[in-house]
Every structure is written in C-alpha cells, then in structure tokens.
N, C-alpha and C positions, 0 to 999 in steps of 0.2 A: 142149237138145233138138237133135238132128241133123236138119236139113231134108231131107238126102239120104235118110235112112231113112224119113222120113214119107211120101215119095212112092214108095217101093219097093213092088212087088207091087200087089195089089188092095186099095188103102187103104179103099175103101168097104166091102168085105166085112169087112176087119179091124175097122172101126168097129162094125158090127153084131154081129160075133162078141164083141167086148169088152163091149158093153152087155148082150148075152144072158148072158155069163158072170156079170154082176152082177145078173141077175134081171129085166131089162127087155126088152120087146119092141121098143121104138123108142128112137131118140135123144131124142125129145121127152120120153118118160117118164123117161129117165135125167136129162135136164136139169131137168125140173120137180121131181124129187125133191131137187134141189140149187139152190133159188132163191137169186138174188143172188150166186152164185159166178161169178167171171169165166170167160169161155170158155177162156182159156189154162189155167186150173187144172182145168177139166173135161177138157180134152184131155190134160193131164198125168196125170190119174187113169186115163184109158183107155190111156195108153201114153206114158210120159215120153220115150221115145226114138223113137217111130214114129207119133205122132199129133199133128197140128198143129191149132191152134184154127180156122184157116180151113177145114180139112177137116170138123171138127165142125159149124161154121156151115153149110157147104154141105149137109150131110146134114139139119140142122135146117130149112133153108130148103126143101129138096125136100119134106120131110114137111109143112111148113106150107102149101106151095103145094097139095099134094094135099088137105089138110083145109080149104083156103080160110081160113087163119088167119095170113097173113103179117103183118098189122098187129099181131097179138098177139105174134108173134116179134120184131118191131121194138121193141115196148115192153119185152119181156123182155131184149133185148140192152141197151137203155138202163139198165134196172135193174142189170144185171151191170156195165156200165161205170161207173155212179155208185157202186156198192158198192166197186169197185176204186179209183176216183179220188177219191171223197169218202167215205171210210169212216165219218166222223163225221156225215155228212149234209150238207145244203146249208149253205154257210158263213154265219156270222152277219154277217161284214163282208166286203165284196167288195174287198179290197185286191189289189195286183198278184199276190201269190202265190196267193190263192184264185181270182182271175180266170183265172190260168193253169191251175190244176187243173180248174176247170169247163170251160174251153176244151178241154183235153186229153180229158176224159171225153166231151164232146159230139162232139169230132172223131173219136175212136175209134168212137163210135156211128155217126156218119155214114159212116165207112169200111165198116162192116158192113151198111149199109142198101142193100137192092136198089134198082135204078134206078126201079122202079115206085113206090117210096115216098119218093124223094129230096125231092120238092117238099113233101110233108106233113111230113117231118122238118125241113126248113129252116124251115117255119112254126112247128113246135113249138119248135125252138131259139130262134127270135126271140121267141116267147111267154115262154119261160123267162128270157130276158134282160130283156124289158120288164116282166114281172110275175113276179119271182122267187118261188119257193116259200118258205114260212116257214123260218127257220133251223132246222137239224136235220132237215129233211125227208129221209127216206131210204126210197124205195119198196122194199117187200120182195118184190114180184112184179109181173107184167104187168097185174094187175087192180086196181092202185092207183087210187083214185078220181081223183086229179089226172092220172095218165097216161091214163086213159080219156077225160078231158075234152080233153087235148091231142091224142090219137090214138085217136078212137073206132074201133070194129071194122068200119067200112065198108071193104070190100075195094076196091082200085083196079085 
C-alpha cells in the first residue's frame, strides 16, 4: 500500500464512498459485517492502494464517539488484533515465542486505543497477564463475555 496515495484528496469522503459502494451506510456497519478481521485487511478491502488502517480507525472512532460506544470499539479492536496475532486462540503454554505474540497483539491494541481509554486498557492488559484466559480462547466479537468483564460498556 502506498501511504502517499492514502492521504491524497478527501480520504474521509473516499472511505464513505467505498463503504456505500459495498452496501453499508457507515464504517461501523461495514466493520461489524466482518468481525475479527484485522483493520489493515478491512482497509485493503476498501482500497488496497489508497486507504490506510489508521484512516479506517479514525472514522470508526468518530462514529463510536457520536454513538457513545467507544468502549465497544476498543473491545472490537482487541478482537481484531488477537485474531491477527493469535489465530489459534490464547496460547496453551506461555513460552517466549507465545509471550512475544501476546505482547505484540496487546501492543497493537494499545496503539489504537484513544487516550480516554488508555488507563482502562492498561488495567485490562494487566488482568489478562495475571489471570490469562483459557487456552484456545479467541473472542469473535466485541460482546464476548470475557471482554465485557474486562472492559464493561461504561463510557469514560
């Protein structure tokens, strides 16, 4: 993907044009129709050469803020990052390689987390480290029971 083309022109209008071409009114509806798919793959689907994952996230965040569902978006991004980094689910054994993959997935999640939710995400990450999910756990959406426990829908 060419970063230069991603930022050319009115990229926000381009995002909405692309989702409407696919039959969706919002970026959120487009993303929800593709649960557990990493953001970069969703961006590629909208435009391999001219849409970046960070642009898609920016639009999703704006929509979530309007709907007062930022916490749900934060959980959704975790689901997408875990699906990418841990496709087989939570590791059975936490050896160095698996610890690295978990750290990478959680780190990418943190990178996408809005400042308003950073402290809550840090607490959720600590909870996942101290009381790991069962082996094979792989949330399929933001309404996963364990995720709702880690990050309830209280807006901050």
